[in-house]
N, C-alpha and C positions, 0 to 999 in steps of 0.2 A: 504494500500500500504506500501511497505517497506521504511524505513527511510535510506537515504543515509548519511553515517557518514564518518569521516576522515579515519576510519579503512577500509571501503569499497573502498574509493578512493585510499588509500595506496596500497591495494591489486591489484587494476586495473592499477595503475600508470606504473609499468614495462611493461605491455602489450601495453599500449598506447604509451610509449616511443619507444618500439621496433616495432611499427606500426603493431601489431598483434591483437589488440583489435577490436571487432566488432564495427560497426558504432554507435549502441546504447550505448555501453560501453564508447566509445570515447566521445559521446555527453554528457553523464552523468557526466564524469570526467570534461570535459570542463565547463559545467554549474556550477558544484560545485566549481571549482577553480575560476571561474569568480566572484562568491559570497564570497569566502573566500580567499582573496588575501594573507593574512598572511600565510595560509597553503600552498598556491601555491608557495610562496617564500621559505618556509621551504623545500618543496619537491625539488625544483630546487637547493637550496643550498646543500641539502643532496646529490643530484646527482652529483653536481660539486665537492664536497669533496671526494666522493667515486670514482669518475671517472668511465669510462667505460672500461671494460676489452678489451684489443686489440684482434683482431682476430688472432688466432694461425695459422701461415703459416709454413708448414713443406715441406721439399723437398721430392720427391718421395722415395729417399733412406731412409730418416729418418722415413717416414711413414711405409715403409717396415720393418725396424728394430723394430719399436714399435709393429707392428702387429705380427712379428715373436716372439718377447719376450712375448706378451700376449698369443700366442698359446702355448709356452713352459710352461708358468705358468698354463694354463688350463690343459695341459696334466699331469703335476705334481700333480695338485689337483685331477684329475681323478684317477691317479695311487694310491694316498694316500687313497682316499675314497674307491676305488675298493679293495685295499689291506686290508683295515679294514673290509670290508664286507666278503672277503674270509677268513680272520683270524677268524672272528666271526662264520662263517659257520663251519670251521674246529673244533673250540672249542665246538660248539653245537653238531656236529656229534660225537666227542670224548666222551662228557658227556653222550649222549644217548647210545653209544656203551658200556660204562662202566656200566650204569644202567641195560641194557639188560643182560650183562655178570653176574652182581651180582644177578639179579633176577633169571636167569637160574641156577645158582649154589646154590640157596636157601639161600643166605646171606641176602636178603631183606625181606624174609618171616619171620614173627614173631616167 
């Protein structure tokens, strides 16, 4: 069977605190912390020091502005990537056309 270590409990701790851990994971963490009171105190102190990030609450207007800004950036990225692809295609076509021209005029034949 697997050994439950402080690392395992540390990994599961945020899920337990957010009430998103399975019943089995919660029981595992609770049992481990009941046996290792010092580590339980360390986890709780660490949580107290770091605090919990407050929920972000935006007005519908602010959400709309953020969404519009994200869409603008996405369009700009698409434009840049698409422009790069088009430019690369033009350069490739030009190089191929030059090779064909030189080959037909006998300049590439030894």
